[in-house]
VMD Tcl script that draws the C-alpha trace (Angstrom):
set ca {
  {-4.34 -61.32 -64.84}
  {-6.54 -58.29 -64.30}
  {-7.44 -57.45 -60.73}
  {-11.12 -57.31 -59.92}
  {-11.54 -53.93 -58.28}
  {-15.04 -54.61 -57.09}
  {-17.95 -52.23 -56.83}
  {-16.94 -48.55 -56.65}
  {-19.59 -45.95 -55.93}
  {-19.02 -42.21 -56.45}
  {-21.44 -41.46 -53.63}
  {-22.17 -42.61 -50.07}
  {-25.02 -44.76 -48.85}
  {-27.37 -43.21 -46.32}
  {-29.84 -45.49 -44.51}
  {-33.47 -44.43 -44.47}
  {-33.60 -44.76 -40.69}
  {-30.47 -43.21 -39.08}
  {-28.73 -45.38 -36.52}
  {-25.94 -44.61 -34.05}
  {-22.29 -45.22 -34.82}
  {-19.28 -45.15 -32.48}
  {-17.74 -42.08 -34.07}
  {-18.44 -39.47 -36.69}
  {-15.30 -38.50 -38.52}
  {-16.72 -35.69 -40.58}
  {-14.21 -34.27 -40.70}
  {-15.76 -31.08 -39.35}
  {-13.23 -28.38 -40.13}
  {-13.15 -24.73 -39.15}
  {-10.72 -22.00 -38.14}
  {-11.97 -21.98 -34.54}
  {-13.13 -24.65 -32.12}
  {-16.53 -23.01 -31.72}
  {-17.14 -23.00 -35.47}
  {-16.04 -26.64 -35.85}
  {-18.34 -27.74 -33.02}
  {-21.24 -25.82 -34.57}
  {-20.67 -27.60 -37.88}
  {-20.53 -30.99 -36.18}
  {-23.69 -30.43 -34.14}
  {-25.53 -29.26 -37.29}
  {-24.48 -32.37 -39.23}
  {-25.05 -35.03 -36.54}
  {-28.80 -35.70 -35.99}
  {-29.91 -35.86 -32.38}
  {-31.57 -39.17 -33.15}
  {-28.24 -40.96 -33.58}
  {-26.33 -39.20 -30.79}
  {-25.63 -41.02 -27.55}
  {-23.62 -40.22 -24.46}
  {-19.88 -41.01 -24.98}
  {-20.19 -40.83 -28.79}
  {-16.95 -39.58 -30.36}
  {-16.62 -36.81 -32.96}
  {-13.45 -35.82 -34.80}
  {-12.81 -32.18 -35.59}
  {-10.06 -30.31 -37.43}
  {-9.50 -26.91 -35.82}
  {-7.17 -24.55 -37.66}
  {-5.56 -27.53 -39.38}
  {-5.06 -29.56 -36.18}
  {-6.93 -32.85 -35.63}
  {-8.71 -33.10 -32.26}
  {-11.09 -35.64 -30.77}
  {-14.31 -34.60 -29.04}
  {-17.21 -36.51 -27.53}
  {-20.67 -36.05 -26.08}
  {-19.46 -36.43 -22.54}
  {-22.50 -35.70 -20.35}
  {-25.39 -36.02 -22.77}
  {-26.43 -35.48 -26.37}
  {-27.11 -31.73 -26.37}
  {-24.93 -29.44 -28.47}
  {-23.28 -28.08 -25.32}
  {-22.27 -31.60 -24.24}
  {-19.77 -31.87 -27.12}
  {-16.42 -31.34 -25.39}
  {-12.83 -32.30 -26.10}
  {-11.81 -35.80 -25.09}
  {-9.05 -36.30 -22.50}
  {-7.69 -39.86 -22.08}
  {-6.70 -39.26 -18.44}
  {-10.01 -38.21 -17.03}
  {-12.32 -37.39 -19.88}
  {-12.26 -33.65 -19.14}
  {-11.88 -30.62 -21.32}
  {-8.25 -29.89 -22.19}
  {-8.87 -26.57 -23.91}
  {-9.72 -23.46 -21.83}
  {-13.34 -22.98 -20.91}
  {-15.28 -19.76 -21.13}
  {-14.18 -16.51 -22.72}
  {-10.87 -14.67 -22.71}
  {-9.96 -13.46 -19.24}
  {-12.32 -15.75 -17.34}
  {-10.66 -17.80 -14.60}
  {-10.51 -21.57 -14.92}
  {-11.60 -23.94 -12.16}
  {-12.10 -27.69 -11.72}
  {-15.75 -28.65 -12.13}
  {-15.82 -32.39 -11.46}
  {-12.70 -33.08 -13.50}
  {-13.60 -30.62 -16.25}
  {-12.30 -27.12 -16.93}
  {-15.01 -24.55 -16.29}
  {-15.18 -20.75 -16.23}
  {-17.46 -18.02 -14.96}
  {-17.95 -14.52 -16.39}
  {-18.08 -13.18 -12.82}
  {-14.43 -14.16 -12.24}
  {-12.01 -12.43 -14.61}
  {-8.34 -11.49 -14.77}
  {-6.85 -8.58 -16.73}
  {-3.16 -9.40 -17.46}
  {-2.47 -5.96 -18.92}
  {-3.34 -4.23 -15.65}
  {-2.62 -7.22 -13.39}
  {-6.07 -6.90 -11.84}
  {-8.44 -9.57 -10.56}
  {-12.17 -8.82 -10.67}
  {-15.20 -10.48 -9.15}
  {-18.86 -9.47 -9.15}
  {-19.87 -12.23 -6.72}
  {-17.21 -11.95 -3.98}
  {-18.57 -13.27 -0.70}
  {-17.24 -14.25 2.71}
  {-16.09 -12.70 5.94}
  {-14.01 -9.56 5.73}
  {-13.61 -9.22 9.48}
  {-12.51 -12.61 10.81}
  {-10.22 -15.48 9.89}
  {-11.24 -19.14 9.84}
  {-10.32 -19.52 13.52}
  {-12.49 -16.54 14.46}
  {-9.62 -14.14 15.16}
  {-9.83 -10.61 13.67}
  {-8.64 -10.21 10.11}
  {-8.11 -6.48 10.62}
  {-7.12 -4.97 13.94}
  {-7.52 -1.24 14.58}
  {-4.48 0.59 15.88}
  {-4.19 3.90 17.68}
  {-6.56 6.60 16.37}
  {-8.00 4.18 13.77}
  {-11.58 2.88 13.56}
  {-12.72 -0.17 11.53}
  {-16.48 -0.43 10.98}
  {-18.33 -3.25 9.21}
  {-21.16 -1.89 7.09}
  {-24.53 -3.65 6.61}
  {-23.55 -4.78 3.10}
  {-20.40 -6.46 4.41}
  {-17.94 -3.77 3.32}
  {-15.46 -2.18 5.70}
  {-14.82 1.47 6.48}
  {-11.38 2.33 7.86}
  {-10.97 5.86 9.18}
  {-8.96 7.91 11.60}
  {-10.66 8.85 14.85}
  {-8.66 12.09 14.97}
  {-7.11 14.55 12.57}
  {-3.45 14.13 11.64}
  {-0.93 15.97 13.77}
  {2.58 15.84 15.14}
  {3.29 12.32 16.33}
  {0.43 10.87 14.23}
  {-2.54 12.32 16.19}
  {-4.17 15.47 17.41}
  {-3.09 14.94 21.02}
  {0.56 15.90 20.51}
  {1.93 19.34 19.72}
  {5.42 20.81 19.56}
  {6.45 23.86 21.55}
  {9.44 25.40 19.82}
  {11.85 27.71 21.66}
  {9.42 28.29 24.51}
  {9.76 31.62 26.32}
  {10.45 30.19 29.76}
  {9.14 32.21 32.70}
  {11.61 32.90 35.51}
  {14.18 35.50 36.50}
  {17.75 35.11 35.32}
  {19.20 37.16 38.16}
  {21.92 34.80 39.23}
  {19.75 33.64 42.17}
  {16.57 32.07 40.81}
  {16.66 28.30 40.15}
  {13.00 27.66 39.22}
  {11.54 28.21 35.76}
  {8.04 27.69 34.39}
  {7.28 26.32 30.92}
  {4.20 27.31 28.94}
  {3.03 23.66 28.90}
  {3.77 20.39 30.66}
  {6.12 18.32 28.43}
  {4.66 14.97 27.37}
  {6.56 12.73 27.40}
  {8.94 14.37 29.86}
  {11.90 12.95 27.91}
  {10.96 15.23 24.99}
  {12.11 18.34 26.89}
  {15.25 19.98 25.48}
  {16.17 22.67 28.04}
  {18.88 25.17 27.08}
  {20.88 27.69 29.08}
  {22.82 30.07 26.87}
  {22.40 27.59 23.98}
  {23.88 24.66 25.90}
  {21.60 21.63 26.26}
  {21.05 20.76 29.93}
  {20.79 17.21 31.28}
  {17.59 16.12 32.99}
  {17.55 13.82 36.02}
  {18.42 13.39 39.68}
  {21.78 14.95 40.51}
  {21.96 16.36 36.96}
  {21.34 19.90 35.69}
  {17.60 20.04 36.39}
  {14.47 18.08 37.32}
  {10.99 18.40 35.80}
  {7.64 18.26 37.60}
  {4.67 19.06 35.37}
  {5.63 22.33 33.68}
  {8.10 23.38 36.41}
  {11.86 23.09 35.85}
  {13.97 23.03 38.99}
  {17.65 23.79 38.31}
  {20.42 22.37 40.50}
  {22.28 25.63 40.02}
  {21.38 29.25 39.35}
  {22.01 30.42 35.76}
  {24.15 33.54 35.58}
  {22.56 36.95 35.48}
  {21.13 37.76 32.03}
  {21.37 34.14 30.82}
  {19.24 32.97 27.88}
  {16.87 30.14 28.92}
  {14.78 28.36 26.26}
  {12.99 25.04 25.90}
  {11.60 22.84 23.10}
  {9.29 19.87 23.79}
  {6.08 18.06 22.91}
  {2.92 18.44 24.95}
  {-0.62 17.06 24.97}
  {-3.64 19.06 23.85}
  {-7.27 18.15 23.21}
  {-7.04 18.75 19.46}
  {-4.72 20.42 17.01}
  {-3.61 20.57 13.42}
  {-0.12 19.16 12.86}
  {2.90 20.14 10.83}
  {5.78 18.39 9.15}
  {9.10 18.49 10.95}
  {12.68 18.33 9.74}
  {14.99 16.86 12.35}
  {18.76 17.38 12.46}
  {19.02 18.74 8.91}
  {22.41 19.71 7.52}
  {21.81 22.97 5.64}
  {23.48 23.68 2.31}
  {26.47 25.97 2.53}
  {30.25 25.78 2.60}
  {32.06 25.91 5.93}
  {35.24 27.29 4.41}
  {35.96 30.13 6.83}
  {34.44 32.63 4.39}
  {30.78 31.73 3.79}
  {28.12 33.02 6.16}
  {24.96 31.93 4.29}
  {23.24 28.55 4.66}
  {20.10 27.29 2.91}
  {17.46 25.07 4.54}
  {15.38 22.51 2.64}
  {12.13 24.22 3.71}
  {10.89 27.52 5.10}
  {10.42 27.18 8.88}
  {6.82 27.76 9.99}
  {6.73 29.60 12.29}
  {10.09 31.19 11.73}
  {10.67 31.49 15.49}
  {10.60 27.69 15.77}
  {13.94 27.23 14.00}
  {16.58 25.55 16.18}
  {19.90 26.30 14.48}
  {22.98 24.73 16.05}
  {26.57 25.78 15.39}
  {29.05 23.14 16.57}
  {26.39 21.79 18.94}
  {25.44 25.16 20.45}
  {21.94 26.55 19.87}
  {22.18 29.92 18.12}
  {20.03 32.92 18.99}
  {17.88 34.46 16.25}
  {18.73 38.09 15.61}
  {21.90 37.91 17.67}
  {23.76 34.98 16.10}
  {21.90 34.73 12.80}
  {19.14 36.22 10.65}
  {16.48 34.04 8.94}
  {14.90 35.14 5.66}
  {12.61 32.50 4.16}
  {14.75 29.37 4.15}
  {18.11 31.21 4.15}
  {20.12 31.55 7.37}
  {22.76 34.28 7.40}
  {25.22 34.07 10.27}
  {26.28 37.30 12.02}
  {29.82 35.94 12.15}
  {32.04 33.82 9.94}
  {31.81 30.12 10.94}
  {35.09 28.29 11.35}
  {36.44 25.93 8.69}
  {34.72 22.49 8.83}
  {32.31 23.65 11.53}
  {29.03 21.71 11.94}
  {25.65 23.25 11.19}
  {22.46 21.44 12.22}
  {18.86 22.67 11.91}
  {15.59 21.33 13.34}
  {12.29 23.05 12.56}
  {8.63 22.62 11.51}
  {7.47 23.57 8.03}
}
mol new
graphics top color blue
foreach p $ca { graphics top sphere $p radius 0.5 }
foreach p [lrange $ca 0 end-1] q [lrange $ca 1 end] { graphics top cylinder $p $q radius 0.2 }
display resetview
């Protein structure tokens, strides 16, 4: 028996007066979400839209369900999320940061991230740059540093002094000071050009041998005066190196306890420093712990030290100097 197939129409039926339906299937297809939503909004009359109405889109071949979540305007068509009804696809444009806006993804052009350069940008940054939530300082100025809050809220961090030895302009180095005082085998008091500060910085040498400072030791220091506990022999070499305080000064880099390049093989007499000492008279060159005398024990040319004698095999050379 033949089956009655019923009435088949090659076209749809459109009512004269549009009325709302639970969902519009469309399907509204496009390569991008924005294009699919534009097609849906163009096809669905405002007169039949209502809040919570569902719309089905096909974006780049993938079926997705949207709805008019907050109203019936074109911008209210967002993707449906069963858990909370929020947008599951990213909001905003590429690079804009996402945030929770009442259960919905949102974005702002003023908050962006550049993954290529790993940089975060904001044109609307606001808040305190000087204090934490408990009121304590966010930034604390250290020695010779000033932190100033500008009227627009920005901060200026600057040094209160020019750079120098020890990190400020108040400290200077005196290298191989020409100590005043007779070396006649009788005198025991010598005067430095400056008062060492701190006093522990003083390295006081007699004939290249470092003397020990303190009570019942080799000498005591009061201001710039060195009082020896014994009288250096007649014609002795007395030198001193130390830091001292001045009102202002330009600093210099310093190499401490450098091992110069050069073989100690019982033949070589030439040793190369990493830098050229400035001034050249500031070089403190030690041979097996004994301070050498420029011109007598060695000659300095640029950064090359030439000994006036052949150092022993495996002897130790140490140099300290500004540059």
